[in-house]
TIMI-2910 file (N, C-alpha, C, CB; in pm, 1 decimal, decimal comma, always signed):
<rs>
+----------+----------+----------+----------+----------+----------+----------+----------+----------+----------+----------+----------+------+
!      n_x !      n_y !      n_z !     ca_x !     ca_y !     ca_z !      c_x !      c_y !      c_z !     cb_x !     cb_y !     cb_z ! resn !
+----------+----------+----------+----------+----------+----------+----------+----------+----------+----------+----------+----------+------+
!    +95,8 !  -2728,7 !  +4635,1 !    +70,0 !  -2869,9 !  +4627,8 !    +46,6 !  -2906,5 !  +4481,4 !    -51,0 !  -2909,4 !  +4716,5 !  Met !
!    +84,0 !  -3027,6 !  +4445,1 !    +66,6 !  -3075,0 !  +4308,2 !    -49,6 !  -3173,3 !  +4301,3 !   +196,0 !  -3140,7 !  +4256,2 !  Lys !
!   -148,9 !  -3140,2 !  +4217,9 !   -266,7 !  -3223,6 !  +4198,1 !   -257,9 !  -3295,1 !  +4064,2 !   -395,2 !  -3139,5 !  +4206,0 !  Tyr !
!   -308,7 !  -3416,2 !  +4060,6 !   -315,6 !  -3496,8 !  +3939,2 !   -462,9 !  -3523,9 !  +3915,4 !   -231,8 !  -3631,2 !  +3951,1 !  Tyr !
!   -514,7 !  -3478,5 !  +3802,0 !   -658,5 !  -3488,6 !  +3778,5 !   -686,7 !  -3565,8 !  +3650,5 !   -722,0 !  -3349,2 !  +3771,2 !  Met !
!   -771,3 !  -3669,0 !  +3661,9 !   -815,6 !  -3741,4 !  +3543,2 !   -944,7 !  -3677,8 !  +3493,5 !   -836,0 !  -3893,4 !  +3573,5 !  Thr !
!   -965,3 !  -3683,3 !  +3362,2 !  -1084,9 !  -3620,3 !  +3305,3 !  -1086,7 !  -3471,0 !  +3325,9 !  -1209,0 !  -3680,3 !  +3365,2 !  Gly !
!   -970,0 !  -3409,9 !  +3324,4 !   -953,1 !  -3272,3 !  +3371,2 !   -998,9 !  -3163,3 !  +3276,2 !   -812,8 !  -3250,0 !  +3401,8 !  Ala !
!  -1035,1 !  -3197,1 !  +3154,2 !  -1075,1 !  -3088,8 !  +3064,2 !  -1224,7 !  -3092,0 !  +3034,5 !   -996,6 !  -3097,0 !  +2934,0 !  Thr !
!  -1300,9 !  -3160,7 !  +3117,7 !  -1446,4 !  -3158,6 !  +3105,6 !  -1502,6 !  -3029,8 !  +3163,5 !  -1508,3 !  -3280,2 !  +3175,9 !  Gly !
!  -1631,6 !  -3011,4 !  +3151,2 !  -1695,3 !  -2886,9 !  +3192,5 !  -1675,6 !  -2857,5 !  +3341,0 !  -1842,7 !  -2892,0 !  +3160,8 !  Phe !
!  -1714,6 !  -2948,7 !  +3428,1 !  -1699,6 !  -2924,9 !  +3572,5 !  -1553,5 !  -2928,3 !  +3615,0 !  -1779,0 !  -3028,8 !  +3652,2 !  Leu !
!  -1476,1 !  -3016,4 !  +3554,6 !  -1334,7 !  -3029,8 !  +3589,7 !  -1257,6 !  -2901,4 !  +3565,1 !  -1271,7 !  -3142,9 !  +3511,1 !  Ser !
!  -1290,9 !  -2831,9 !  +3456,7 !  -1221,3 !  -2706,5 !  +3425,1 !  -1238,6 !  -2604,5 !  +3536,8 !  -1272,8 !  -2648,2 !  +3292,8 !  Ala !
!  -1354,0 !  -2603,5 !  +3601,1 !  -1375,6 !  -2513,3 !  +3714,5 !  -1289,0 !  -2553,8 !  +3833,8 !  -1524,3 !  -2512,4 !  +3754,8 !  Tyr !
!  -1272,5 !  -2683,7 !  +3854,3 !  -1186,4 !  -2730,9 !  +3963,4 !  -1042,2 !  -2689,6 !  +3936,2 !  -1196,7 !  -2885,3 !  +3979,6 !  Ile !
!   -996,8 !  -2708,1 !  +3812,2 !   -861,3 !  -2666,7 !  +3774,2 !   -845,7 !  -2517,0 !  +3799,9 !   -832,1 !  -2700,5 !  +3624,4 !  Val !
!   -942,2 !  -2438,1 !  +3756,8 !   -937,9 !  -2292,2 !  +3776,1 !   -918,9 !  -2257,0 !  +3923,2 !  -1066,8 !  -2226,8 !  +3722,8 !  Arg !
!   -999,5 !  -2319,0 !  +4009,2 !   -991,6 !  -2287,4 !  +4152,2 !   -858,4 !  -2330,9 !  +4212,2 !  -1106,3 !  -2354,0 !  +4227,5 !  Asp !
!   -808,4 !  -2446,5 !  +4171,1 !   -680,7 !  -2494,2 !  +4224,8 !   -565,1 !  -2402,4 !  +4187,9 !   -652,2 !  -2634,5 !  +4174,7 !  Leu !
!   -556,6 !  -2362,2 !  +4060,1 !   -443,7 !  -2277,4 !  +4020,2 !   -454,9 !  -2137,9 !  +4080,5 !   -435,7 !  -2267,6 !  +3867,6 !  Val !
!   -575,2 !  -2089,5 !  +4100,2 !   -591,1 !  -1957,7 !  +4163,2 !   -552,2 !  -1960,5 !  +4310,4 !   -735,4 !  -1909,3 !  +4149,0 !  Lys !
!   -554,5 !  -2081,4 !  +4369,6 !   -507,7 !  -2097,4 !  +4507,7 !   -357,9 !  -2125,1 !  +4513,1 !   -584,0 !  -2210,7 !  +4576,8 !  Glu !
!   -292,2 !  -2127,7 !  +4395,9 !   -147,2 !  -2143,7 !  +4390,6 !    -97,9 !  -2285,9 !  +4370,6 !    -89,0 !  -2091,3 !  +4514,0 !  Gly !
!   -186,9 !  -2379,5 !  +4342,4 !   -147,3 !  -2518,7 !  +4324,2 !   -107,1 !  -2546,1 !  +4179,2 !   -261,4 !  -2612,1 !  +4366,0 !  His !
!    -27,2 !  -2651,4 !  +4160,8 !     +3,5 !  -2702,4 !  +4027,7 !    -97,8 !  -2811,1 !  +3996,0 !   +150,6 !  -2756,9 !  +4018,7 !  Glu !
!   -134,6 !  -2824,4 !  +3867,5 !   -229,3 !  -2927,7 !  +3826,5 !   -176,4 !  -2999,8 !  +3703,7 !   -368,5 !  -2866,9 !  +3798,0 !  Val !
!   -171,5 !  -3131,3 !  +3712,7 !   -145,5 !  -3214,6 !  +3596,0 !   -283,5 !  -3256,4 !  +3546,5 !    -51,6 !  -3340,6 !  +3629,7 !  Val !
!   -323,9 !  -3203,2 !  +3433,1 !   -458,0 !  -3224,6 !  +3379,5 !   -452,8 !  -3334,1 !  +3273,4 !   -516,0 !  -3092,9 !  +3320,1 !  Ala !
!   -503,3 !  -3451,9 !  +3307,8 !   -503,3 !  -3561,9 !  +3212,6 !   -643,5 !  -3581,9 !  +3157,3 !   -451,9 !  -3691,4 !  +3278,4 !  Thr !
!   -647,5 !  -3625,6 !  +3033,1 !   -775,4 !  -3652,3 !  +2968,7 !   -748,0 !  -3736,4 !  +2845,4 !   -850,5 !  -3519,7 !  +2931,9 !  Asp !
!   -846,2 !  -3814,5 !  +2806,1 !   -833,1 !  -3895,4 !  +2684,4 !   -822,9 !  -3804,5 !  +2562,1 !   -953,2 !  -3992,6 !  +2669,8 !  Leu !
!   -894,6 !  -3693,7 !  +2564,6 !   -889,8 !  -3595,0 !  +2455,9 !   -880,7 !  -3456,3 !  +2519,4 !  -1016,4 !  -3606,5 !  +2361,2 !  Ala !
!   -760,5 !  -3414,5 !  +2561,3 !   -747,0 !  -3286,7 !  +2632,2 !   -785,5 !  -3166,1 !  +2545,8 !   -604,2 !  -3270,2 !  +2681,0 !  Pro !
!   -844,7 !  -3068,0 !  +2612,2 !   -883,5 !  -2942,6 !  +2547,0 !   -825,4 !  -2825,8 !  +2627,5 !  -1040,3 !  -2930,7 !  +2535,5 !  His !
!   -695,3 !  -2798,7 !  +2613,1 !   -632,5 !  -2691,8 !  +2691,3 !   -695,5 !  -2555,6 !  +2670,1 !   -487,5 !  -2683,8 !  +2658,0 !  Pro !
!   -743,1 !  -2530,1 !  +2549,0 !   -802,2 !  -2398,9 !  +2521,3 !   -930,7 !  -2377,9 !  +2601,8 !   -831,3 !  -2384,2 !  +2371,1 !  Glu !
!  -1006,1 !  -2483,8 !  +2625,0 !  -1128,4 !  -2473,7 !  +2705,0 !  -1093,8 !  -2441,2 !  +2850,1 !  -1210,0 !  -2605,1 !  +2697,2 !  Phe !
!   -994,1 !  -2510,3 !  +2904,2 !   -951,1 !  -2484,2 !  +3042,5 !   -895,2 !  -2342,8 !  +3052,9 !   -844,5 !  -2588,3 !  +3088,4 !  Val !
!   -819,3 !  -2299,8 !  +2953,0 !   -763,3 !  -2163,8 !  +2954,2 !   -874,3 !  -2058,9 !  +2957,5 !   -673,3 !  -2141,4 !  +2830,9 !  Ala !
!   -983,1 !  -2084,0 !  +2885,3 !  -1097,1 !  -1991,6 !  +2889,3 !  -1156,9 !  -1984,5 !  +3029,6 !  -1204,9 !  -2034,7 !  +2788,4 !  Asp !
!  -1164,8 !  -2099,0 !  +3097,6 !  -1220,3 !  -2102,9 !  +3233,7 !  -1127,7 !  -2032,5 !  +3332,6 !  -1243,9 !  -2248,6 !  +3278,2 !  Met !
!   -998,2 !  -2058,3 !  +3319,5 !   -901,2 !  -1998,7 !  +3412,0 !   -892,4 !  -1848,1 !  +3387,1 !   -760,9 !  -2065,0 !  +3395,9 !  Val !
!   -886,9 !  -1808,9 !  +3260,2 !   -891,1 !  -1668,0 !  +3224,2 !   -765,7 !  -1587,5 !  +3252,7 !  -1001,5 !  -1606,0 !  +3293,2 !  Gly !
!   -656,1 !  -1652,2 !  +3285,5 !   -534,3 !  -1580,0 !  +3321,3 !   -413,8 !  -1661,1 !  +3274,4 !   -527,4 !  -1553,6 !  +3475,1 !  Asp !
!   -337,7 !  -1605,4 !  +3180,2 !   -222,1 !  -1677,5 !  +3126,3 !   -119,8 !  -1712,8 !  +3232,7 !   -156,0 !  -1595,5 !  +3018,9 !  Asp !
!   -103,1 !  -1627,3 !  +3331,3 !     -5,2 !  -1654,6 !  +3438,0 !    -43,5 !  -1781,0 !  +3514,9 !     +4,8 !  -1534,1 !  +3535,1 !  Ala !
!   -173,6 !  -1798,3 !  +3542,7 !   -217,6 !  -1917,8 !  +3613,7 !   -208,1 !  -2043,3 !  +3527,4 !   -359,7 !  -1899,5 !  +3661,8 !  His !
!   -220,9 !  -2027,7 !  +3396,8 !   -213,5 !  -2143,6 !  +3307,9 !    -74,0 !  -2206,0 !  +3306,7 !   -253,2 !  -2103,5 !  +3166,6 !  Met !
!    +26,7 !  -2130,5 !  +3349,1 !   +162,2 !  -2186,0 !  +3357,4 !   +171,6 !  -2292,8 !  +3466,1 !   +264,2 !  -2074,4 !  +3384,6 !  Lys !
!    +73,4 !  -2297,5 !  +3554,4 !    +69,8 !  -2396,7 !  +3662,0 !     +0,1 !  -2526,3 !  +3619,0 !     -0,6 !  -2338,4 !  +3784,0 !  Gln !
!    -46,5 !  -2530,4 !  +3493,6 !   -120,0 !  -2647,5 !  +3444,3 !    -37,6 !  -2719,5 !  +3338,3 !   -258,0 !  -2605,9 !  +3386,4 !  Val !
!    -23,1 !  -2850,5 !  +3355,6 !    +41,6 !  -2936,1 !  +3257,0 !    -65,0 !  -3028,7 !  +3200,7 !   +161,2 !  -3017,1 !  +3319,7 !  Thr !
!    -77,6 !  -3034,4 !  +3068,2 !   -177,3 !  -3120,3 !  +3004,9 !   -111,5 !  -3247,5 !  +2953,9 !   -248,2 !  -3046,3 !  +2889,8 !  Phe !
!   -183,1 !  -3357,3 !  +2969,9 !   -132,0 !  -3484,9 !  +2921,4 !   -248,3 !  -3569,6 !  +2870,3 !    -54,2 !  -3559,5 !  +3033,2 !  Glu !
!   -230,3 !  -3625,7 !  +2751,1 !   -329,6 !  -3718,0 !  +2696,1 !   -308,8 !  -3851,9 !  +2765,6 !   -317,0 !  -3731,6 !  +2538,6 !  Arg !
!   -416,4 !  -3903,4 !  +2827,5 !   -404,3 !  -4027,1 !  +2904,2 !   -537,7 !  -4099,7 !  +2909,0 !   -354,2 !  -3998,2 !  +3046,5 !  Leu !
!   -532,8 !  -4228,9 !  +2886,8 !   -649,4 !  -4315,7 !  +2903,1 !   -630,6 !  -4387,8 !  +3035,6 !   -665,7 !  -4417,8 !  +2782,3 !  Asp !
!   -717,5 !  -4360,4 !  +3134,1 !   -699,4 !  -4420,2 !  +3266,9 !   -721,0 !  -4570,6 !  +3267,4 !   -793,6 !  -4356,0 !  +3365,5 !  Val !
!   -774,1 !  -4625,8 !  +3158,6 !   -787,2 !  -4771,8 !  +3152,7 !   -658,1 !  -4837,4 !  +3105,1 !   -902,6 !  -4811,2 !  +3060,3 !  Thr !
!   -559,4 !  -4756,6 !  +3063,6 !   -428,0 !  -4807,3 !  +3024,7 !   -338,3 !  -4802,3 !  +3147,5 !   -366,7 !  -4724,5 !  +2905,8 !  Asp !
!   -335,5 !  -4912,1 !  +3220,2 !   -265,7 !  -4917,4 !  +3348,6 !   -118,5 !  -4878,0 !  +3337,5 !   -276,6 !  -5056,4 !  +3406,9 !  Leu !
!    -49,6 !  -4930,9 !  +3238,0 !    +92,9 !  -4899,4 !  +3222,4 !   +117,9 !  -4751,5 !  +3200,8 !   +150,9 !  -4977,2 !  +3106,9 !  Gly !
!    +39,2 !  -4690,5 !  +3113,7 !    +54,6 !  -4546,4 !  +3086,1 !    +24,8 !  -4464,0 !  +3210,4 !    -38,3 !  -4502,7 !  +2970,9 !  Ala !
!    -75,8 !  -4505,9 !  +3285,5 !   -112,5 !  -4430,8 !  +3405,6 !     -1,9 !  -4440,1 !  +3511,0 !   -245,7 !  -4483,2 !  +3463,2 !  Met !
!    +55,1 !  -4557,2 !  +3528,8 !   +163,6 !  -4573,1 !  +3626,1 !   +283,4 !  -4488,0 !  +3587,0 !   +205,2 !  -4720,8 !  +3637,5 !  Ile !
!   +321,9 !  -4492,5 !  +3459,7 !   +435,1 !  -4410,5 !  +3414,6 !   +408,4 !  -4262,2 !  +3434,1 !   +465,5 !  -4438,3 !  +3267,8 !  Leu !
!   +288,1 !  -4218,8 !  +3401,6 !   +252,1 !  -4077,1 !  +3416,5 !   +259,0 !  -4033,9 !  +3562,9 !   +111,0 !  -4051,3 !  +3360,6 !  Ser !
!   +203,5 !  -4115,7 !  +3651,0 !   +204,0 !  -4080,3 !  +3793,8 !   +346,7 !  -4077,6 !  +3849,6 !   +117,7 !  -4180,3 !  +3874,2 !  Met !
!   +428,8 !  -4170,9 !  +3807,3 !   +568,4 !  -4171,9 !  +3853,8 !   +644,6 !  -4049,6 !  +3802,7 !   +639,4 !  -4300,8 !  +3808,0 !  Lys !
!   +614,2 !  -4009,6 !  +3679,7 !   +682,1 !  -3893,4 !  +3620,2 !   +642,2 !  -3763,2 !  +3690,5 !   +649,5 !  -3883,8 !  +3470,0 !  Arg !
!   +515,2 !  -3747,0 !  +3721,1 !   +466,5 !  -3620,9 !  +3777,5 !   +472,7 !  -3614,1 !  +3930,0 !   +325,7 !  -3598,2 !  +3733,6 !  His !
!   +472,0 !  -3727,4 !  +3997,7 !   +481,4 !  -3733,3 !  +4143,9 !   +382,5 !  -3639,5 !  +4214,8 !   +622,7 !  -3699,2 !  +4186,8 !  Lys !
!   +252,4 !  -3661,4 !  +4192,1 !   +154,2 !  -3573,6 !  +4256,7 !   +142,5 !  -3599,6 !  +4406,0 !    +18,5 !  -3590,8 !  +4191,8 !  Pro !
!    +91,4 !  -3500,0 !  +4476,8 !    +64,9 !  -3514,8 !  +4620,1 !    -81,7 !  -3548,2 !  +4646,1 !   +103,6 !  -3386,8 !  +4695,0 !  Gln !
!   -169,7 !  -3513,1 !  +4552,2 !   -312,3 !  -3541,4 !  +4563,1 !   -365,3 !  -3581,6 !  +4425,6 !   -390,0 !  -3418,2 !  +4619,0 !  Arg !
!   -467,7 !  -3666,0 !  +4425,8 !   -530,2 !  -3711,2 !  +4301,1 !   -679,6 !  -3681,3 !  +4305,9 !   -505,3 !  -3863,2 !  +4277,9 !  Val !
!   -730,2 !  -3627,6 !  +4196,0 !   -873,4 !  -3603,5 !  +4182,0 !   -919,1 !  -3680,0 !  +4058,0 !   -906,5 !  -3448,5 !  +4170,9 !  Ile !
!  -1008,2 !  -3774,4 !  +4076,4 !  -1056,5 !  -3856,1 !  +3965,0 !  -1192,7 !  -3804,3 !  +3920,5 !  -1065,1 !  -4006,4 !  +4005,3 !  Cys !
!  -1194,8 !  -3730,1 !  +3809,2 !  -1321,1 !  -3679,4 !  +3755,8 !  -1353,4 !  -3745,4 !  +3623,3 !  -1315,6 !  -3527,5 !  +3738,9 !  Thr !
!  -1279,2 !  -3847,3 !  +3589,8 !  -1302,2 !  -3919,7 !  +3464,7 !  -1442,0 !  -3978,6 !  +3465,8 !  -1196,3 !  -4031,1 !  +3444,2 !  Lys !
!  -1509,8 !  -3966,9 !  +3355,1 !  -1643,0 !  -4024,2 !  +3343,0 !  -1662,6 !  -4082,0 !  +3205,7 !  -1750,0 !  -3920,4 !  +3372,0 !  Gly !
!  -1776,0 !  -4142,9 !  +3186,6 !  -1808,0 !  -4198,7 !  +3055,2 !  -1957,4 !  -4183,0 !  +3031,9 !  -1765,1 !  -4348,9 !  +3044,7 !  Arg !
!  -1991,4 !  -4146,3 !  +2911,1 !  -2131,0 !  -4136,8 !  +2872,8 !  -2181,2 !  -4277,4 !  +2839,6 !  -2150,0 !  -4039,5 !  +2751,8 !  Asn !
!  -2270,4 !  -4333,9 !  +2921,9 !  -2312,9 !  -4472,0 !  +2899,0 !  -2389,5 !  -4489,7 !  +2768,3 !  -2398,4 !  -4518,8 !  +3014,0 !  Pro !
!  -2446,4 !  -4384,0 !  +2713,7 !  -2519,9 !  -4396,8 !  +2589,2 !  -2425,1 !  -4403,6 !  +2470,8 !  -2616,8 !  -4280,9 !  +2572,5 !  Trp !
!  -2300,5 !  -4368,6 !  +2490,4 !  -2201,3 !  -4377,3 !  +2384,0 !  -2122,3 !  -4507,6 !  +2392,7 !  -2106,4 !  -4257,9 !  +2390,0 !  Ala !
!  -2145,4 !  -4586,3 !  +2494,4 !  -2071,4 !  -4710,7 !  +2515,2 !  -2109,6 !  -4810,4 !  +2405,5 !  -2100,3 !  -4770,1 !  +2656,9 !  Trp !
!  -2014,7 !  -4859,9 !  +2327,3 !  -2049,4 !  -4941,4 !  +2211,4 !  -2098,8 !  -5082,9 !  +2243,8 !  -1931,4 !  -4951,1 !  +2122,9 !  Pro !
!  -2076,5 !  -5135,3 !  +2363,2 !  -2106,6 !  -5275,3 !  +2388,3 !  -2245,5 !  -5301,4 !  +2445,5 !  -2005,8 !  -5330,3 !  +2480,5 !  Ser !
!  -2324,5 !  -5198,4 !  +2471,8 !  -2456,3 !  -5223,1 !  +2528,8 !  -2550,8 !  -5275,3 !  +2419,9 !  -2513,1 !  -5094,0 !  +2593,5 !  Arg !
!  -2646,8 !  -5357,8 !  +2456,6 !  -2741,7 !  -5408,7 !  +2357,6 !  -2820,4 !  -5295,1 !  +2292,6 !  -2837,9 !  -5508,6 !  +2422,7 !  Pro !
!  -2852,6 !  -5310,1 !  +2166,1 !  -2925,4 !  -5207,2 !  +2091,5 !  -3055,9 !  -5172,3 !  +2161,4 !  -2953,3 !  -5254,0 !  +1947,9 !  Ala !
!  -3080,8 !  -5042,4 !  +2175,8 !  -3204,3 !  -4995,2 !  +2235,6 !  -3208,3 !  -4998,3 !  +2386,8 !  -3314,9 !  -5074,1 !  +2184,5 !  Gly !
!  -3105,9 !  -5050,7 !  +2449,7 !  -3106,3 !  -5060,8 !  +2595,7 !  -3018,7 !  -4950,9 !  +2654,3 !  -3056,9 !  -5200,6 !  +2642,0 !  Gln !
!  -3076,6 !  -4874,4 !  +2746,5 !  -2998,7 !  -4772,8 !  +2816,2 !  -2933,3 !  -4837,0 !  +2936,8 !  -3087,3 !  -4652,3 !  +2858,4 !  Lys !
!  -2818,6 !  -4784,3 !  +2973,6 !  -2745,4 !  -4839,5 !  +3087,5 !  -2720,9 !  -4730,0 !  +3189,0 !  -2611,8 !  -4902,9 !  +3042,8 !  Ala !
!  -2705,9 !  -4770,5 !  +3311,7 !  -2676,0 !  -4674,8 !  +3416,9 !  -2529,3 !  -4634,1 !  +3407,6 !  -2708,2 !  -4734,0 !  +3556,3 !  Ser !
!  -2500,3 !  -4507,7 !  +3438,1 !  -2361,1 !  -4461,9 !  +3434,2 !  -2277,8 !  -4535,7 !  +3537,6 !  -2353,0 !  -4310,2 !  +3458,0 !  Ser !
!  -2339,4 !  -4579,0 !  +3646,1 !  -2265,9 !  -4654,3 !  +3748,4 !  -2212,6 !  -4785,7 !  +3693,6 !  -2355,3 !  -4681,2 !  +3869,1 !  Arg !
!  -2289,3 !  -4847,5 !  +3605,1 !  -2251,8 !  -4976,7 !  +3550,3 !  -2115,6 !  -4971,0 !  +3482,1 !  -2357,2 !  -5024,5 !  +3452,3 !  Gln !
!  -2084,7 !  -4859,3 !  +3416,5 !  -1960,3 !  -4849,0 !  +3342,4 !  -1853,3 !  -4768,1 !  +3414,9 !  -1986,7 !  -4788,1 !  +3209,0 !  Phe !
!  -1893,7 !  -4667,5 !  +3488,7 !  -1797,1 !  -4577,8 !  +3551,3 !  -1737,8 !  -4635,9 !  +3678,4 !  -1861,9 !  -4445,6 !  +3581,8 !  Thr !
!  -1818,5 !  -4699,0 !  +3761,4 !  -1770,6 !  -4748,7 !  +3890,6 !  -1650,9 !  -4844,3 !  +3877,7 !  -1883,8 !  -4819,0 !  +3962,8 !  Arg !
!  -1653,7 !  -4946,8 !  +3788,4 !  -1536,2 !  -5035,1 !  +3779,5 !  -1410,4 !  -4961,9 !  +3736,2 !  -1563,6 !  -5148,0 !  +3683,0 !  Pro !
!  -1423,0 !  -4869,0 !  +3641,1 !  -1306,5 !  -4794,4 !  +3594,0 !  -1250,4 !  -4706,2 !  +3704,5 !  -1342,8 !  -4709,4 !  +3472,0 !  Thr !
!  -1336,8 !  -4635,3 !  +3774,6 !  -1291,2 !  -4549,1 !  +3883,2 !  -1229,4 !  -4633,0 !  +3994,5 !  -1407,6 !  -4464,4 !  +3938,1 !  Ile !
!  -1288,4 !  -4747,7 !  +4022,7 !  -1231,8 !  -4835,9 !  +4124,8 !  -1090,2 !  -4877,6 !  +4092,3 !  -1317,7 !  -4958,4 !  +4141,4 !  Gly !
!  -1065,1 !  -4915,2 !  +3965,8 !   -929,0 !  -4952,6 !  +3925,5 !   -835,7 !  -4832,9 !  +3936,8 !   -927,7 !  -5007,5 !  +3781,1 !  Arg !
!   -883,4 !  -4715,7 !  +3893,3 !   -800,0 !  -4595,5 !  +3897,8 !   -763,5 !  -4560,0 !  +4041,1 !   -871,8 !  -4477,9 !  +3831,2 !  Ala !
!   -859,1 !  -4566,6 !  +4132,1 !   -832,3 !  -4534,5 !  +4272,0 !   -729,6 !  -4630,6 !  +4330,2 !   -961,9 !  -4539,0 !  +4354,3 !  Ile !
!   -741,2 !  -4758,5 !  +4295,3 !   -644,0 !  -4856,4 !  +4343,2 !   -502,8 !  -4823,9 !  +4296,1 !   -682,8 !  -4995,5 !  +4296,9 !  Gly !
!   -489,0 !  -4787,0 !  +4169,9 !   -357,5 !  -4750,5 !  +4116,8 !   -306,9 !  -4623,9 !  +4182,4 !   -363,5 !  -4732,2 !  +3964,8 !  Val !
!   -392,6 !  -4522,7 !  +4194,4 !   -351,9 !  -4397,5 !  +4256,4 !   -303,6 !  -4421,3 !  +4398,2 !   -466,9 !  -4297,3 !  +4255,8 !  Phe !
!   -378,4 !  -4499,0 !  +4474,1 !   -341,6 !  -4526,2 !  +4613,7 !   -206,2 !  -4593,3 !  +4623,1 !   -447,0 !  -4613,7 !  +4680,9 !  Ser !
!   -182,7 !  -4692,3 !  +4538,6 !    -55,7 !  -4764,1 !  +4546,1 !    +61,8 !  -4675,0 !  +4505,8 !    -60,1 !  -4888,2 !  +4457,1 !  Ser !
!    +41,6 !  -4586,6 !  +4408,0 !   +150,1 !  -4499,8 !  +4365,2 !   +179,0 !  -4389,2 !  +4465,6 !   +117,8 !  -4439,5 !  +4231,1 !  Leu !
!    +76,8 !  -4338,9 !  +4531,2 !    +97,0 !  -4228,6 !  +4626,3 !   +162,4 !  -4275,4 !  +4755,6 !    -35,9 !  -4161,7 !  +4658,0 !  Leu !
!   +152,5 !  -4405,2 !  +4785,9 !   +209,8 !  -4453,0 !  +4911,4 !   +354,6 !  -4496,1 !  +4895,8 !   +128,3 !  -4567,9 !  +4965,3 !  Thr !
!   +406,1 !  -4495,7 !  +4774,1 !   +545,8 !  -4538,8 !  +4752,2 !   +641,4 !  -4423,9 !  +4765,6 !   +562,2 !  -4602,5 !  +4615,0 !  Lys !
+----------+----------+----------+----------+----------+----------+----------+----------+----------+----------+----------+----------+------+
</rs>
C-alpha cells in the first residue's frame, strides 16, 4: 500500500515511516523541511529506505499539495504535520497560544483536500 504522510520527518513521524516500510509499504514523506538522513537513521536499513520518497511540501500551499497528491496517487494519508505555537510570528508579544488554535484549522484544510483527492 502507498502512504502519503505530511510532517513525515519529525521525531514521532520517523517511527511511523520506519514501521510502515518494515511492513512492506511505500511512503511518500512530505515535510516543509525534510530530513531524509534522520528518517534513514530511524529506519536503519538501506533496502527499506528505497520504499521512501521525500518531497518538500508546505501543506498550506493548496496548489502544491493537489499536484503532489495527483502525482503520487496514495491509497492512505497520514497527517502528522504540526506547528510550534511559540514560534508562530503573529501572536501578541508575551502571549502563549494553544497548539489547537493554529494546528486545527491547517489540519482541517489538509484533511478536506486529502479526502477530495482520494475519492477521485
